[in-house]
PDB file of N, H, CA, C and O in Angstrom:
ATOM      1  N   ASP A   1     124.508 138.172 117.127  1.00  0.00           N
ATOM      2  CA  ASP A   1     125.566 137.802 116.248  1.00  0.00           C
ATOM      3  C   ASP A   1     126.600 137.442 117.320  1.00  0.00           C
ATOM      4  O   ASP A   1     127.151 138.278 118.036  1.00  0.00           O
ATOM      5  N   TYR A   2     126.833 135.996 117.366  1.00  0.00           N
ATOM      6  H   TYR A   2     126.385 135.317 116.784  1.00  0.00           H
ATOM      7  CA  TYR A   2     127.877 135.655 118.273  1.00  0.00           C
ATOM      8  C   TYR A   2     129.065 136.420 118.478  1.00  0.00           C
ATOM      9  O   TYR A   2     129.423 136.871 119.567  1.00  0.00           O
ATOM     10  N   TRP A   3     129.787 136.577 117.164  1.00  0.00           N
ATOM     11  H   TRP A   3     129.496 136.211 116.280  1.00  0.00           H
ATOM     12  CA  TRP A   3     131.012 137.406 117.073  1.00  0.00           C
ATOM     13  C   TRP A   3     130.962 138.545 117.918  1.00  0.00           C
ATOM     14  O   TRP A   3     131.869 138.719 118.732  1.00  0.00           O
ATOM     15  N   LYS A   4     129.822 139.506 117.809  1.00  0.00           N
ATOM     16  H   LYS A   4     129.085 139.365 117.148  1.00  0.00           H
ATOM     17  CA  LYS A   4     129.958 140.946 118.533  1.00  0.00           C
ATOM     18  C   LYS A   4     129.643 140.788 119.747  1.00  0.00           C
ATOM     19  O   LYS A   4     129.623 141.844 120.379  1.00  0.00           O
ATOM     20  N   VAL A   5     129.315 139.606 120.481  1.00  0.00           N
ATOM     21  H   VAL A   5     129.332 138.749 119.967  1.00  0.00           H
ATOM     22  CA  VAL A   5     129.123 139.687 121.640  1.00  0.00           C
ATOM     23  C   VAL A   5     130.470 138.681 122.564  1.00  0.00           C
ATOM     24  O   VAL A   5     130.514 138.452 123.772  1.00  0.00           O
ATOM     25  N   GLY A   6     131.417 138.257 121.518  1.00  0.00           N
ATOM     26  H   GLY A   6     131.382 138.442 120.536  1.00  0.00           H
ATOM     27  CA  GLY A   6     132.739 138.082 122.156  1.00  0.00           C
ATOM     28  C   GLY A   6     132.934 136.821 122.064  1.00  0.00           C
ATOM     29  O   GLY A   6     133.902 136.495 122.751  1.00  0.00           O
ATOM     30  N   VAL A   7     132.370 135.805 121.431  1.00  0.00           N
ATOM     31  H   VAL A   7     131.584 136.070 120.873  1.00  0.00           H
ATOM     32  CA  VAL A   7     132.236 134.438 121.386  1.00  0.00           C
ATOM     33  C   VAL A   7     133.409 134.378 119.942  1.00  0.00           C
ATOM     34  O   VAL A   7     133.407 134.935 118.845  1.00  0.00           O
ATOM     35  N   ARG A   8     134.283 133.465 120.582  1.00  0.00           N
ATOM     36  H   ARG A   8     134.285 133.012 121.474  1.00  0.00           H
ATOM     37  CA  ARG A   8     135.347 133.038 119.761  1.00  0.00           C
ATOM     38  C   ARG A   8     135.911 131.815 119.302  1.00  0.00           C
ATOM     39  O   ARG A   8     136.926 131.645 118.627  1.00  0.00           O
ATOM     40  N   ALA A   9     135.097 130.979 119.770  1.00  0.00           N
ATOM     41  H   ALA A   9     134.273 131.117 120.318  1.00  0.00           H
ATOM     42  CA  ALA A   9     135.247 129.247 119.675  1.00  0.00           C
ATOM     43  C   ALA A   9     133.908 128.607 119.233  1.00  0.00           C
ATOM     44  O   ALA A   9     132.780 128.744 119.706  1.00  0.00           O
ATOM     45  N   PHE A  10     134.343 127.887 118.215  1.00  0.00           N
ATOM     46  H   PHE A  10     135.259 127.775 117.830  1.00  0.00           H
ATOM     47  CA  PHE A  10     132.877 127.181 117.729  1.00  0.00           C
ATOM     48  C   PHE A  10     133.556 125.743 117.709  1.00  0.00           C
ATOM     49  O   PHE A  10     134.736 125.393 117.670  1.00  0.00           O
ATOM     50  N   GLY A  11     132.403 125.073 117.749  1.00  0.00           N
ATOM     51  H   GLY A  11     131.445 125.357 117.781  1.00  0.00           H
ATOM     52  CA  GLY A  11     132.409 123.400 117.846  1.00  0.00           C
ATOM     53  C   GLY A  11     132.251 123.162 116.281  1.00  0.00           C
ATOM     54  O   GLY A  11     131.277 123.765 115.831  1.00  0.00           O
ATOM     55  N   LEU A  12     132.829 122.574 115.527  1.00  0.00           N
ATOM     56  H   LEU A  12     133.620 122.084 115.892  1.00  0.00           H
ATOM     57  CA  LEU A  12     132.770 122.328 114.015  1.00  0.00           C
ATOM     58  C   LEU A  12     132.452 120.754 113.776  1.00  0.00           C
ATOM     59  O   LEU A  12     131.896 120.478 112.713  1.00  0.00           O
ATOM     60  N   GLY A  13     132.747 119.735 114.642  1.00  0.00           N
ATOM     61  H   GLY A  13     133.199 119.959 115.505  1.00  0.00           H
ATOM     62  CA  GLY A  13     132.865 118.460 114.341  1.00  0.00           C
ATOM     63  C   GLY A  13     131.941 117.819 113.673  1.00  0.00           C
ATOM     64  O   GLY A  13     132.464 117.136 112.792  1.00  0.00           O
ATOM     65  N   SER A  14     130.650 117.723 113.700  1.00  0.00           N
ATOM     66  H   SER A  14     130.226 118.278 114.416  1.00  0.00           H
ATOM     67  CA  SER A  14     129.681 117.271 112.629  1.00  0.00           C
ATOM     68  C   SER A  14     129.563 118.206 111.400  1.00  0.00           C
ATOM     69  O   SER A  14     129.101 117.700 110.377  1.00  0.00           O
ATOM     70  N   SER A  15     129.860 119.277 111.381  1.00  0.00           N
ATOM     71  H   SER A  15     130.235 119.688 112.212  1.00  0.00           H
ATOM     72  CA  SER A  15     129.724 120.064 110.134  1.00  0.00           C
ATOM     73  C   SER A  15     131.079 119.954 109.166  1.00  0.00           C
ATOM     74  O   SER A  15     131.220 120.576 108.113  1.00  0.00           O
ATOM     75  N   LEU A  16     131.845 119.218 109.627  1.00  0.00           N
ATOM     76  H   LEU A  16     131.730 118.712 110.482  1.00  0.00           H
ATOM     77  CA  LEU A  16     133.137 119.027 108.795  1.00  0.00           C
ATOM     78  C   LEU A  16     133.208 117.464 108.569  1.00  0.00           C
ATOM     79  O   LEU A  16     133.697 117.071 107.510  1.00  0.00           O
ATOM     80  N   TYR A  17     132.786 116.621 109.422  1.00  0.00           N
ATOM     81  H   TYR A  17     132.388 116.940 110.282  1.00  0.00           H
ATOM     82  CA  TYR A  17     132.690 115.047 109.048  1.00  0.00           C
ATOM     83  C   TYR A  17     131.582 114.374 109.298  1.00  0.00           C
ATOM     84  O   TYR A  17     131.012 114.488 110.383  1.00  0.00           O
ATOM     85  N   LYS A  18     131.143 113.603 108.347  1.00  0.00           N
ATOM     86  H   LYS A  18     131.606 113.511 107.465  1.00  0.00           H
ATOM     87  CA  LYS A  18     130.011 112.607 108.577  1.00  0.00           C
ATOM     88  C   LYS A  18     130.364 111.115 108.235  1.00  0.00           C
ATOM     89  O   LYS A  18     131.251 110.888 107.413  1.00  0.00           O
ATOM     90  N   PRO A  19     129.823 110.304 108.727  1.00  0.00           N
ATOM     91  CA  PRO A  19     130.570 109.030 108.448  1.00  0.00           C
ATOM     92  C   PRO A  19     130.443 108.569 106.939  1.00  0.00           C
ATOM     93  O   PRO A  19     129.371 108.699 106.348  1.00  0.00           O
ATOM     94  N   GLY A  20     131.487 108.063 106.370  1.00  0.00           N
ATOM     95  H   GLY A  20     132.358 107.958 106.851  1.00  0.00           H
ATOM     96  CA  GLY A  20     131.451 107.860 105.044  1.00  0.00           C
ATOM     97  C   GLY A  20     132.101 108.931 104.011  1.00  0.00           C
ATOM     98  O   GLY A  20     132.500 108.670 102.876  1.00  0.00           O
ATOM     99  N   ASP A  21     132.115 110.033 104.575  1.00  0.00           N
ATOM    100  H   ASP A  21     131.791 110.244 105.497  1.00  0.00           H
ATOM    101  CA  ASP A  21     132.646 111.231 103.792  1.00  0.00           C
ATOM    102  C   ASP A  21     134.058 111.064 103.318  1.00  0.00           C
ATOM    103  O   ASP A  21     134.906 110.785 104.165  1.00  0.00           O
ATOM    104  N   ASP A  22     134.405 111.200 102.075  1.00  0.00           N
ATOM    105  H   ASP A  22     133.716 111.426 101.387  1.00  0.00           H
ATOM    106  CA  ASP A  22     135.806 111.285 101.960  1.00  0.00           C
ATOM    107  C   ASP A  22     136.810 112.532 102.224  1.00  0.00           C
ATOM    108  O   ASP A  22     136.430 113.702 102.264  1.00  0.00           O
ATOM    109  N   ALA A  23     137.961 112.164 102.374  1.00  0.00           N
ATOM    110  H   ALA A  23     138.270 111.214 102.342  1.00  0.00           H
ATOM    111  CA  ALA A  23     139.016 113.439 102.707  1.00  0.00           C
ATOM    112  C   ALA A  23     138.546 114.547 101.755  1.00  0.00           C
ATOM    113  O   ALA A  23     138.091 115.535 102.332  1.00  0.00           O
ATOM    114  N   LYS A  24     138.562 114.580 100.559  1.00  0.00           N
ATOM    115  H   LYS A  24     138.931 113.778 100.090  1.00  0.00           H
ATOM    116  CA  LYS A  24     138.405 115.680  99.726  1.00  0.00           C
ATOM    117  C   LYS A  24     136.961 116.573 100.055  1.00  0.00           C
ATOM    118  O   LYS A  24     136.851 117.740  99.679  1.00  0.00           O
ATOM    119  N   LEU A  25     136.010 115.944 100.717  1.00  0.00           N
ATOM    120  H   LEU A  25     136.099 114.996 101.022  1.00  0.00           H
ATOM    121  CA  LEU A  25     134.937 116.704 101.037  1.00  0.00           C
ATOM    122  C   LEU A  25     135.067 117.411 102.345  1.00  0.00           C
ATOM    123  O   LEU A  25     134.627 118.473 102.786  1.00  0.00           O
ATOM    124  N   ILE A  26     135.820 116.457 102.809  1.00  0.00           N
ATOM    125  H   ILE A  26     136.177 115.595 102.450  1.00  0.00           H
ATOM    126  CA  ILE A  26     136.167 117.185 104.661  1.00  0.00           C
ATOM    127  C   ILE A  26     137.064 118.360 104.317  1.00  0.00           C
ATOM    128  O   ILE A  26     136.724 119.501 104.629  1.00  0.00           O
ATOM    129  N   GLY A  27     138.172 118.116 103.699  1.00  0.00           N
ATOM    130  H   GLY A  27     138.448 117.189 103.446  1.00  0.00           H
ATOM    131  CA  GLY A  27     138.951 119.495 103.557  1.00  0.00           C
ATOM    132  C   GLY A  27     138.242 120.543 102.646  1.00  0.00           C
ATOM    133  O   GLY A  27     138.663 121.700 102.642  1.00  0.00           O
ATOM    134  N   GLU A  28     137.250 120.203 101.926  1.00  0.00           N
ATOM    135  H   GLU A  28     136.907 119.263 101.929  1.00  0.00           H
ATOM    136  CA  GLU A  28     136.517 121.425 101.354  1.00  0.00           C
ATOM    137  C   GLU A  28     135.761 122.240 102.094  1.00  0.00           C
ATOM    138  O   GLU A  28     135.681 123.463 101.970  1.00  0.00           O
ATOM    139  N   ARG A  29     135.083 121.409 103.037  1.00  0.00           N
ATOM    140  H   ARG A  29     135.148 120.416 103.138  1.00  0.00           H
ATOM    141  CA  ARG A  29     134.342 121.917 104.444  1.00  0.00           C
ATOM    142  C   ARG A  29     135.218 122.670 105.085  1.00  0.00           C
ATOM    143  O   ARG A  29     135.074 123.887 105.195  1.00  0.00           O
ATOM    144  N   ALA A  30     136.103 122.085 105.516  1.00  0.00           N
ATOM    145  H   ALA A  30     136.220 121.096 105.426  1.00  0.00           H
ATOM    146  CA  ALA A  30     137.212 122.866 106.385  1.00  0.00           C
ATOM    147  C   ALA A  30     137.881 123.985 105.943  1.00  0.00           C
ATOM    148  O   ALA A  30     138.411 124.779 106.720  1.00  0.00           O
ATOM    149  N   VAL A  31     137.894 124.115 104.581  1.00  0.00           N
ATOM    150  H   VAL A  31     137.464 123.470 103.950  1.00  0.00           H
ATOM    151  CA  VAL A  31     138.514 125.543 103.889  1.00  0.00           C
ATOM    152  C   VAL A  31     137.175 126.498 103.929  1.00  0.00           C
ATOM    153  O   VAL A  31     137.436 127.675 104.180  1.00  0.00           O
ATOM    154  N   ARG A  32     135.911 126.220 103.743  1.00  0.00           N
ATOM    155  H   ARG A  32     135.699 125.264 103.540  1.00  0.00           H
ATOM    156  CA  ARG A  32     134.995 127.126 103.619  1.00  0.00           C
ATOM    157  C   ARG A  32     134.561 127.589 105.332  1.00  0.00           C
ATOM    158  O   ARG A  32     134.060 128.657 105.684  1.00  0.00           O
ATOM    159  N   SER A  33     134.889 126.558 106.094  1.00  0.00           N
ATOM    160  H   SER A  33     135.296 125.690 105.808  1.00  0.00           H
ATOM    161  CA  SER A  33     134.748 127.101 107.574  1.00  0.00           C
ATOM    162  C   SER A  33     135.748 128.309 108.160  1.00  0.00           C
ATOM    163  O   SER A  33     135.446 129.349 108.744  1.00  0.00           O
ATOM    164  N   VAL A  34     136.965 127.810 107.806  1.00  0.00           N
ATOM    165  H   VAL A  34     137.211 126.965 107.332  1.00  0.00           H
ATOM    166  CA  VAL A  34     138.164 128.624 107.916  1.00  0.00           C
ATOM    167  C   VAL A  34     137.764 130.267 107.415  1.00  0.00           C
ATOM    168  O   VAL A  34     137.902 131.301 108.068  1.00  0.00           O
ATOM    169  N   ALA A  35     137.293 130.109 106.195  1.00  0.00           N
ATOM    170  H   ALA A  35     137.182 129.269 105.664  1.00  0.00           H
ATOM    171  CA  ALA A  35     137.004 131.166 105.474  1.00  0.00           C
ATOM    172  C   ALA A  35     136.086 132.031 106.038  1.00  0.00           C
ATOM    173  O   ALA A  35     136.313 133.237 106.135  1.00  0.00           O
ATOM    174  N   ALA A  36     134.885 131.415 106.484  1.00  0.00           N
ATOM    175  H   ALA A  36     134.701 130.436 106.405  1.00  0.00           H
ATOM    176  CA  ALA A  36     134.069 131.914 107.309  1.00  0.00           C
ATOM    177  C   ALA A  36     134.317 132.885 108.528  1.00  0.00           C
ATOM    178  O   ALA A  36     133.950 134.027 108.803  1.00  0.00           O
ATOM    179  N   TYR A  37     135.230 131.772 109.235  1.00  0.00           N
ATOM    180  H   TYR A  37     135.528 130.844 109.011  1.00  0.00           H
ATOM    181  CA  TYR A  37     135.709 132.436 110.494  1.00  0.00           C
ATOM    182  C   TYR A  37     136.727 133.784 110.289  1.00  0.00           C
ATOM    183  O   TYR A  37     136.798 134.727 111.078  1.00  0.00           O
ATOM    184  N   ASP A  38     137.414 133.648 109.160  1.00  0.00           N
ATOM    185  H   ASP A  38     137.356 132.882 108.520  1.00  0.00           H
ATOM    186  CA  ASP A  38     138.128 134.618 108.875  1.00  0.00           C
ATOM    187  C   ASP A  38     137.531 135.879 108.721  1.00  0.00           C
ATOM    188  O   ASP A  38     137.906 136.846 109.384  1.00  0.00           O
ATOM    189  N   ALA A  39     136.500 135.945 107.776  1.00  0.00           N
ATOM    190  H   ALA A  39     136.196 135.159 107.238  1.00  0.00           H
ATOM    191  CA  ALA A  39     135.527 137.002 107.432  1.00  0.00           C
ATOM    192  C   ALA A  39     134.819 137.650 108.702  1.00  0.00           C
ATOM    193  O   ALA A  39     134.355 138.790 108.695  1.00  0.00           O
ATOM    194  N   LEU A  40     134.791 136.833 109.736  1.00  0.00           N
ATOM    195  H   LEU A  40     135.168 135.906 109.742  1.00  0.00           H
ATOM    196  CA  LEU A  40     134.211 137.548 110.670  1.00  0.00           C
ATOM    197  C   LEU A  40     135.120 138.666 111.614  1.00  0.00           C
ATOM    198  O   LEU A  40     134.731 139.553 112.374  1.00  0.00           O
ATOM    199  N   GLN A  41     136.435 138.249 111.245  1.00  0.00           N
ATOM    200  H   GLN A  41     136.751 137.529 110.628  1.00  0.00           H
ATOM    201  CA  GLN A  41     137.500 139.353 111.828  1.00  0.00           C
ATOM    202  C   GLN A  41     137.605 140.763 110.970  1.00  0.00           C
ATOM    203  O   GLN A  41     138.108 141.794 111.417  1.00  0.00           O
ATOM    204  N   ASP A  42     137.137 140.637 109.890  1.00  0.00           N
ATOM    205  H   ASP A  42     136.728 139.800 109.527  1.00  0.00           H
ATOM    206  CA  ASP A  42     137.366 141.925 109.221  1.00  0.00           C
ATOM    207  C   ASP A  42     136.247 143.060 109.322  1.00  0.00           C
ATOM    208  O   ASP A  42     136.419 144.146 108.769  1.00  0.00           O
TER     209      ASP A  42
END
């Protein structure tokens, strides 16, 4: 588990945006990514 060993930075570029994606889809992915990151801190 990356979090347990001290990793605190993650590259998200291609998981958030792919050519042709609309802003709504990108926003939904971003919200899910932030929620997943926040859950690691609990």
